[in-house]
MARFI-212155 format. One record per atom (N, C-alpha, C, O): residue in three letters; residue number from 1; atom name; x negated, y negated, z. Coordinates in steps of 0.001 Angstrom, whole numbers, plus 524288, in hexadecimal, padded with zeros to 5 digits. Atoms other than C-alpha are relative to their C-alpha. Layout:
> Ala / NUM / CA / X / Y / Z
...
***
This chain:
> Met / 1 / N / 7FF56 / 8011D / 805A2
> Met / 1 / CA / 646E4 / 81A52 / 56BAC
> Met / 1 / C / 7FE45 / 7FA9F / 7FF50
> Met / 1 / O / 7FFAE / 7F72F / 8025D
> Glu / 2 / N / 80201 / 80588 / 800D2
> Glu / 2 / CA / 64007 / 80E7F / 5661E
> Glu / 2 / C / 803E8 / 7FD3C / 7FC70
> Glu / 2 / O / 8066F / 7FF94 / 7F915
> Lys / 3 / N / 7FC78 / 802E5 / 80339
> Lys / 3 / CA / 647CE / 803C2 / 5603E
> Lys / 3 / C / 7FE86 / 8002B / 7FA5B
> Lys / 3 / O / 7F9E8 / 80009 / 7F903
> Gly / 4 / N / 800E7 / 7FF6C / 805C1
> Gly / 4 / CA / 64963 / 804CD / 55173
> Gly / 4 / C / 7FED7 / 80527 / 7FE3A
> Gly / 4 / O / 7FE8A / 805D7 / 7F97A
> Lys / 5 / N / 800BD / 7FA96 / 801B1
> Lys / 5 / CA / 646B3 / 81392 / 5516D
> Lys / 5 / C / 80500 / 802A2 / 7FF86
> Lys / 5 / O / 8050B / 806D2 / 7FD29
> Leu / 6 / N / 7FB21 / 7FD4D / 80045
> Leu / 6 / CA / 654F3 / 8170A / 552A0
> Leu / 6 / C / 80286 / 7FFD0 / 7FAF2
> Leu / 6 / O / 80285 / 7FBA7 / 7F888
> Glu / 7 / N / 7FD68 / 7FF8A / 804F9
> Glu / 7 / CA / 65C63 / 81BA4 / 54694
> Glu / 7 / C / 805D4 / 80197 / 800CB
> Glu / 7 / O / 80729 / 804CA / 8041F
> Leu / 8 / N / 7FA95 / 7FE6D / 80018
> Leu / 8 / CA / 66ADC / 81C72 / 5441F
> Leu / 8 / C / 80073 / 80565 / 7FDD1
> Leu / 8 / O / 7FD65 / 806E2 / 7FA6A
> Gly / 9 / N / 7FECA / 7FA8D / 80213
> Gly / 9 / CA / 67055 / 82A57 / 541C2
> Gly / 9 / C / 7FC77 / 8040A / 802BB
> Gly / 9 / O / 7FCD0 / 808A7 / 8016C
> Ile / 10 / N / 80372 / 7FC45 / 7FD47
> Ile / 10 / CA / 6660C / 830A1 / 54ADC
> Ile / 10 / C / 80212 / 800A2 / 8056D
> Ile / 10 / O / 803DC / 7FCE4 / 807DD
> Lys / 11 / N / 7FE3F / 7FEDD / 7FAD3
> Lys / 11 / CA / 6699D / 83761 / 55772
> Lys / 11 / C / 7FBFA / 7FE43 / 8042C
> Lys / 11 / O / 7F742 / 7FEEB / 80383
> Tyr / 12 / N / 8030B / 801FB / 7FBD1
> Tyr / 12 / CA / 664A2 / 83161 / 56430
> Tyr / 12 / C / 80285 / 80207 / 80526
> Tyr / 12 / O / 80732 / 8031D / 8056B
> Lys / 13 / N / 7FDEA / 7FEF1 / 7FAFB
> Lys / 13 / CA / 665B1 / 834EC / 5729D
> Lys / 13 / C / 7FE93 / 7FBE1 / 803BA
> Lys / 13 / O / 7FA13 / 7FA32 / 803EF
> Asp / 14 / N / 80113 / 80387 / 7FBA2
> Asp / 14 / CA / 6670E / 82B84 / 57DCA
> Asp / 14 / C / 7FD6F / 802AD / 80431
> Asp / 14 / O / 7FFE6 / 8064A / 80631
> His / 15 / N / 802C0 / 7FD05 / 7FC69
> His / 15 / CA / 65CFA / 8300F / 5876C
> His / 15 / C / 801BC / 7FEE3 / 805AD
> His / 15 / O / 7FF84 / 8010C / 8095A
> Ile / 16 / N / 7FDD0 / 800E6 / 7FA9E
> Ile / 16 / CA / 664BE / 82AC7 / 59323
> Ile / 16 / C / 80518 / 80321 / 8007E
> Ile / 16 / O / 805C8 / 805CB / 80470
> Thr / 17 / N / 7FACB / 7FD82 / 7FF94
> Thr / 17 / CA / 67271 / 83039 / 59077
> Thr / 17 / C / 7FFEF / 80575 / 7FDA0
> Thr / 17 / O / 80304 / 808D3 / 7FF24
> Gly / 18 / N / 8004D / 7FB19 / 802F5
> Gly / 18 / CA / 66E82 / 83B72 / 5875A
> Gly / 18 / C / 803D4 / 7FFD3 / 7FB3D
> Gly / 18 / O / 80425 / 803BC / 7F875
> Phe / 19 / N / 7FC47 / 80076 / 80456
> Phe / 19 / CA / 678D5 / 836B1 / 57D3A
> Phe / 19 / C / 7FCC9 / 8009E / 7FAD2
> Phe / 19 / O / 7F8CA / 7FE05 / 7FA2E
> Val / 20 / N / 80219 / 7FF63 / 8050A
> Val / 20 / CA / 67537 / 83B3B / 56F77
> Val / 20 / C / 803CB / 7FE47 / 7FBE7
> Val / 20 / O / 80863 / 7FFB2 / 7FBF7
> Gly / 21 / N / 7FC47 / 801B8 / 80424
> Gly / 21 / CA / 67AA9 / 83491 / 56380
> Gly / 21 / C / 7FCD4 / 7FE0F / 7FB67
> Gly / 21 / O / 7F809 / 7FDCA / 7FBAA
> Thr / 22 / N / 8020D / 801E9 / 804CB
> Thr / 22 / CA / 677F4 / 82F72 / 55628
> Thr / 22 / C / 80048 / 7FA4A / 80048
> Thr / 22 / O / 8043B / 7F81D / 801F5
> Ala / 23 / N / 8003A / 805CD / 80005
> Ala / 23 / CA / 673A7 / 82138 / 554B7
> Ala / 23 / C / 8039A / 7FE34 / 7FB4A
> Ala / 23 / O / 802A8 / 7FFA2 / 7F6CC
> Ile / 24 / N / 7FCB3 / 801D4 / 80401
> Ile / 24 / CA / 67EA7 / 81A75 / 54D3B
> Ile / 24 / C / 8005B / 7FA35 / 7FF61
> Ile / 24 / O / 802B3 / 7F827 / 7FBB8
> Ala / 25 / N / 80080 / 805B6 / 80066
> Ala / 25 / CA / 67BE1 / 80C26 / 55040
> Ala / 25 / C / 7FBAE / 7FE62 / 80343
> Ala / 25 / O / 7FA61 / 800E1 / 80729
> Ile / 26 / N / 80400 / 801FD / 7FCB2
> Ile / 26 / CA / 67102 / 803DD / 5551A
> Ile / 26 / C / 8010A / 7FA01 / 8000C
> Ile / 26 / O / 80244 / 7F793 / 7FC15
> Thr / 27 / N / 7FF79 / 805B1 / 7FF73
> Thr / 27 / CA / 671FE / 7F603 / 55A7B
> Thr / 27 / C / 7FAA1 / 7FDC2 / 80233
> Thr / 27 / O / 7F80A / 80016 / 80585
> Arg / 28 / N / 804F6 / 802F8 / 7FE45
> Arg / 28 / CA / 6666D / 7EC95 / 55C74
> Arg / 28 / C / 801CC / 7FAE3 / 80222
> Arg / 28 / O / 80499 / 7F7F3 / 7FF8F
> Tyr / 29 / N / 7FE7F / 80490 / 7FD59
> Tyr / 29 / CA / 66812 / 7E1D3 / 56610
> Tyr / 29 / C / 7FB63 / 7FC75 / 8001E
> Tyr / 29 / O / 7F6EA / 7FE39 / 80039
> Leu / 30 / N / 803D1 / 803FF / 7FF6A
> Leu / 30 / CA / 660AA / 7D55A / 566BE
> Leu / 30 / C / 7FC92 / 8008D / 804A7
> Leu / 30 / O / 7F7ED / 7FF4E / 80492
> Ser / 31 / N / 802ED / 7FF2C / 7FAEA
> Ser / 31 / CA / 65CC9 / 7D8B1 / 574B1
> Ser / 31 / C / 7FC6F / 80461 / 7FFB0
> Ser / 31 / O / 7F967 / 8050E / 8035C
> Gly / 32 / N / 8035D / 7FBA7 / 8007F
> Gly / 32 / CA / 655CB / 7E4C0 / 56FA9
> Gly / 32 / C / 80205 / 80557 / 8020B
> Gly / 32 / O / 7FF50 / 80950 / 801F8
> Cys / 33 / N / 7FD88 / 7FAFD / 7FDEB
> Cys / 33 / CA / 65F32 / 7EEE5 / 5759A
> Cys / 33 / C / 80265 / 802CC / 7FBBA
> Cys / 33 / O / 8071D / 80223 / 7FB16
> Asp / 34 / N / 7FDD8 / 7FD16 / 80474
> Asp / 34 / CA / 6614F / 7F798 / 569DE
> Asp / 34 / C / 8031B / 80490 / 80210
> Asp / 34 / O / 8015B / 80738 / 805AB
> Arg / 35 / N / 7FCD3 / 7FBE3 / 7FE6B
> Arg / 35 / CA / 66C33 / 80144 / 56B4D
> Arg / 35 / C / 801D6 / 80367 / 7FB0A
> Arg / 35 / O / 801E8 / 801AE / 7F68D
> Val / 36 / N / 7FEBA / 7FC3F / 80435
> Val / 36 / CA / 670B4 / 80D3B / 56389
> Val / 36 / C / 80524 / 80287 / 801C1
> Val / 36 / O / 805B7 / 80409 / 80649
> Leu / 37 / N / 7FB14 / 7FCFD / 7FF44
> Leu / 37 / CA / 67E8E / 81337 / 56253
> Leu / 37 / C / 7FF3F / 8059B / 7FE54
> Leu / 37 / O / 7FE6C / 806BD / 7F9BB
> Leu / 38 / N / 80000 / 7FA33 / 800FB
> Leu / 38 / CA / 67E15 / 82205 / 56356
> Leu / 38 / C / 80524 / 80225 / 7FFE4
> Leu / 38 / O / 80861 / 800CC / 8032F
> Gln / 39 / N / 7FABD / 7FD38 / 80036
> Gln / 39 / CA / 68994 / 82A5F / 55F49
> Gln / 39 / C / 7FE98 / 805D2 / 80093
> Gln / 39 / O / 7FB64 / 80814 / 7FDC9
> Gly / 40 / N / 800DF / 7FA53 / 7FEEE
> Gly / 40 / CA / 68A0F / 83811 / 564DF
> Gly / 40 / C / 804FA / 80263 / 80267
> Gly / 40 / O / 8091C / 7FFF2 / 802AC
> Arg / 41 / N / 7FB94 / 7FCFA / 7FDE7
> Arg / 41 / CA / 692D4 / 84236 / 56B07
> Arg / 41 / C / 7FF78 / 8003D / 8061F
> Arg / 41 / O / 7FB4B / 8011A / 80858
> Cys / 42 / N / 7FF6F / 7FF31 / 7FA65
> Cys / 42 / CA / 69758 / 8426F / 5791E
> Cys / 42 / C / 8045A / 803E3 / 8009A
> Cys / 42 / O / 808E5 / 80251 / 80099
> Gly / 43 / N / 7FC38 / 7FBDB / 7FFF4
> Gly / 43 / CA / 69E5A / 84F89 / 57A4C
> Gly / 43 / C / 801F0 / 8002B / 7FA8C
> Gly / 43 / O / 7FEDE / 800D1 / 7F6E8
> Glu / 44 / N / 7FD84 / 7FF8E / 80571
> Glu / 44 / CA / 6A7E4 / 84F93 / 56EAD
> Glu / 44 / C / 800A3 / 7FA5F / 7FDC1
> Glu / 44 / O / 801E9 / 7F9CA / 7F927
> Asp / 45 / N / 7FEE6 / 80543 / 801F2
> Asp / 45 / CA / 6A8BE / 84089 / 56DB7
> Asp / 45 / C / 7FAEB / 7FDC8 / 7FDBB
> Asp / 45 / O / 7F693 / 7FEEB / 7FF73
> Ile / 46 / N / 8048B / 80324 / 8025A
> Ile / 46 / CA / 6A001 / 837EF / 5651B
> Ile / 46 / C / 7FFE6 / 7FAD7 / 802DD
> Ile / 46 / O / 803C6 / 7F800 / 8030E
> Lys / 47 / N / 80095 / 80527 / 7FD00
> Lys / 47 / CA / 69AA1 / 82C6C / 56D47
> Lys / 47 / C / 7FB72 / 7FCB8 / 7FD3C
> Lys / 47 / O / 7F81E / 7FEC6 / 7FA71
> Glu / 48 / N / 803F5 / 803C9 / 80192
> Glu / 48 / CA / 69259 / 8205F / 569FB
> Glu / 48 / C / 7FE4F / 7FCF7 / 804C4
> Glu / 48 / O / 8018E / 7FAE4 / 807A5
> Tyr / 49 / N / 801C0 / 80328 / 7FBD1
> Tyr / 49 / CA / 689C2 / 819EB / 573C7
> Tyr / 49 / C / 7FB13 / 7FCCD / 7FE24
> Tyr / 49 / O / 7F818 / 7FEBE / 7FAE7
> Trp / 50 / N / 80474 / 80357 / 80136
> Trp / 50 / CA / 67F94 / 80EC1 / 572A4
> Trp / 50 / C / 7FBC1 / 80119 / 8041F
> Trp / 50 / O / 7FCDF / 801B1 / 808C3
> Phe / 51 / N / 804A1 / 7FF1A / 7FCE3
> Phe / 51 / CA / 671BF / 81100 / 57800
> Phe / 51 / C / 7FB71 / 7FC41 / 7FE7E
> Phe / 51 / O / 7FAE5 / 7FAC0 / 7F9F6
> Asp / 52 / N / 8049D / 8033B / 80101
> Asp / 52 / CA / 6656C / 8089E / 57950
> Asp / 52 / C / 7FC77 / 803F7 / 7FCC4
> Asp / 52 / O / 7FC55 / 808AF / 7FDB0
> Ile / 53 / N / 803AB / 7FC7D / 80319
> Ile / 53 / CA / 65B8D / 80DC2 / 56F55
> Ile / 53 / C / 7FC0E / 802BB / 80317
> Ile / 53 / O / 7FAAC / 80729 / 801D7
> Val / 54 / N / 8045F / 7FE07 / 7FCD3
> Val / 54 / CA / 65138 / 80FF0 / 579D1
> Val / 54 / C / 8019B / 8051C / 802DA
> Val / 54 / O / 7FE4E / 8082C / 8048A
> Arg / 55 / N / 7FE3D / 7FB94 / 7FD2C
> Arg / 55 / CA / 659DD / 81A43 / 57FF5
> Arg / 55 / C / 800B6 / 804E2 / 7FCB3
> Arg / 55 / O / 80230 / 808FD / 7FEB8
> Leu / 56 / N / 7FEFF / 7FBCF / 803AE
> Leu / 56 / CA / 65A8E / 822EC / 573FE
> Leu / 56 / C / 7FB25 / 80308 / 7FE55
> Leu / 56 / O / 7F6F9 / 800C8 / 7FD85
> Asp / 57 / N / 803D6 / 7FC80 / 80243
> Asp / 57 / CA / 65285 / 82EDD / 56F89
> Asp / 57 / C / 80234 / 802A2 / 7FB80
> Asp / 57 / O / 806E7 / 803A2 / 7FB58
> Asp / 58 / N / 7FE89 / 7FD28 / 804AD
> Asp / 58 / CA / 652D5 / 8359F / 56265
> Asp / 58 / C / 801F3 / 80548 / 801B3
> Asp / 58 / O / 8001F / 80752 / 805A7
> Val / 59 / N / 7FE46 / 7FAB9 / 7FF42
> Val / 59 / CA / 65A10 / 84270 / 56213
> Val / 59 / C / 7FDE6 / 80321 / 7FB87
> Val / 59 / O / 7FF17 / 80206 / 7F701
> Val / 60 / N / 80293 / 7FCB5 / 803C4
> Val / 60 / CA / 65248 / 84CC1 / 55B06
> Val / 60 / C / 803B9 / 8043E / 7FE24
> Val / 60 / O / 80570 / 80776 / 80146
> Leu / 61 / N / 7FC70 / 7FC46 / 80276
> Leu / 61 / CA / 65AC6 / 854CA / 551F9
> Leu / 61 / C / 7FD17 / 80414 / 7FD60
> Leu / 61 / O / 7F904 / 80310 / 7FB08
> Ser / 62 / N / 802BC / 7FB92 / 802CB
> Ser / 62 / CA / 6572D / 86245 / 54CDA
> Ser / 62 / C / 80171 / 7FF24 / 7F9FC
> Ser / 62 / O / 804FE / 7FC35 / 7F89D
> Glu / 63 / N / 7FF25 / 8007F / 805B6
> Glu / 63 / CA / 6568D / 86399 / 53DE5
> Glu / 63 / C / 8058C / 801F7 / 7FEAD
> Glu / 63 / O / 8081C / 7FFCA / 7FB3D
> Glu / 64 / N / 7FAE3 / 7FDF1 / 80102
> Glu / 64 / CA / 6630F / 86BB9 / 53E49
> Glu / 64 / C / 80483 / 7FBD3 / 80149
> Glu / 64 / O / 8085B / 7FB34 / 7FE77
> Gln / 65 / N / 7FC22 / 8040F / 7FE8A
> Gln / 65 / CA / 66A79 / 860BE / 54599
> Gln / 65 / C / 80043 / 7FB76 / 7FC15
> Gln / 65 / O / 8046C / 7F954 / 7FAF5
> Arg / 66 / N / 80042 / 8040F / 80387
> Arg / 66 / CA / 665B2 / 856B9 / 53C12
> Arg / 66 / C / 80326 / 8016F / 7FADE
> Arg / 66 / O / 805EA / 7FE1A / 7F8C7
> Lys / 67 / N / 7FDB1 / 7FDED / 804CE
> Lys / 67 / CA / 66ABA / 85EF5 / 5303C
> Lys / 67 / C / 805C4 / 7FFE9 / 80099
> Lys / 67 / O / 8089D / 7FECF / 7FCE2
> Ser / 68 / N / 7FA12 / 7FF5D / 7FEF5
> Ser / 68 / CA / 67830 / 860A5 / 53679
> Ser / 68 / C / 80261 / 7FA70 / 8013C
> Ser / 68 / O / 80711 / 7FA26 / 80244
> Gly / 69 / N / 7FE32 / 80563 / 7FE6C
> Gly / 69 / CA / 679DA / 85215 / 53939
> Gly / 69 / C / 80372 / 7FDE6 / 7FB84
> Gly / 69 / O / 804A2 / 80096 / 7F7B5
> Gly / 70 / N / 7FC6E / 80288 / 803C0
> Gly / 70 / CA / 68262 / 84878 / 531B6
> Gly / 70 / C / 803DF / 7FCDD / 802D5
> Gly / 70 / O / 803F8 / 7FCEE / 807A4
> Pro / 71 / N / 7FC08 / 8036B / 7FD8F
> Pro / 71 / CA / 68D50 / 83F43 / 5345C
> Pro / 71 / C / 803C4 / 80349 / 802DA
> Pro / 71 / O / 8050A / 80795 / 8011E
> Gly / 72 / N / 7FC18 / 7FD5A / 7FD07
> Gly / 72 / CA / 696E4 / 84346 / 53EAB
> Gly / 72 / C / 80552 / 7FF69 / 7FDCF
> Gly / 72 / O / 8063F / 7FBDE / 7FAB1
> Lys / 73 / N / 7FACB / 8003F / 80239
> Lys / 73 / CA / 6A4F8 / 845BF / 53BBB
> Lys / 73 / C / 803A7 / 7FC21 / 802A6
> Lys / 73 / O / 807E0 / 7FAF3 / 800AE
> Val / 74 / N / 7FCAF / 8032F / 7FCEC
> Val / 74 / CA / 6AA2E / 83CAE / 54618
> Val / 74 / C / 7FDA3 / 7FA48 / 7FF33
> Val / 74 / O / 7F8FA / 7F961 / 7FFF9
> Ser / 75 / N / 80190 / 80557 / 8009C
> Ser / 75 / CA / 6A9AD / 82DFB / 54322
> Ser / 75 / C / 7FEBA / 7FD6A / 8054C
> Ser / 75 / O / 8013D / 7FEBB / 8092E
> Pro / 76 / N / 800DB / 80306 / 7FB0F
> Pro / 76 / CA / 6A3E8 / 824E5 / 54DA9
> Pro / 76 / C / 804C9 / 7FD2C / 801A8
> Pro / 76 / O / 8079E / 7FB31 / 7FE50
> Ser / 77 / N / 7FB96 / 802E5 / 7FDFE
> Ser / 77 / CA / 6AE2C / 81EDA / 55636
> Ser / 77 / C / 7FE85 / 7FD31 / 804DF
> Ser / 77 / O / 7FAA4 / 7FE81 / 80765
> Arg / 78 / N / 8009E / 802FA / 7FB15
> Arg / 78 / CA / 6AF28 / 8152A / 56162
> Arg / 78 / C / 80458 / 80117 / 8036C
> Arg / 78 / O / 808BA / 801C1 / 8018F
> Asp / 79 / N / 7FBF7 / 7FF78 / 7FC8B
> Asp / 79 / CA / 6B697 / 8170E / 56DBC
> Asp / 79 / C / 80312 / 7FAF0 / 7FFD0
> Asp / 79 / O / 800C4 / 7F6C4 / 7FF2B
> Pro / 80 / N / 7FCA4 / 804AB / 80021
> Pro / 80 / CA / 6C21A / 80D94 / 56DF3
> Pro / 80 / C / 7FEBD / 7FC9D / 80475
> Pro / 80 / O / 7FD72 / 7FE73 / 808B5
> Val / 81 / N / 800FD / 803D9 / 7FBD4
> Val / 81 / CA / 6C03A / 80140 / 575A1
> Val / 81 / C / 80441 / 8000F / 803AD
> Val / 81 / O / 808CD / 80028 / 8021C
> Arg / 82 / N / 7FBAA / 7FFE9 / 7FBF7
> Arg / 82 / CA / 6C79B / 80157 / 58265
> Arg / 82 / C / 8004B / 7FB43 / 802D1
> Arg / 82 / O / 8039D / 7FAB1 / 8063F
***
């Protein structure tokens, strides 16, 4: 993935771990290490993980999957700090 080509709300896959999620945040660091927060499912749980942009690939969705999309019913949440 090239820097600047990533869009929020689009599904991406980390080509190292295989995690698939929707881009919900992007951070740009002065050092040039841009990162993206992906939100997706791990089993029945919703998880969020940060990835370097260069590790991500677009997920190609079928036309039927695009039409059935929309906001999820579960609000994003953070694991409590321990």
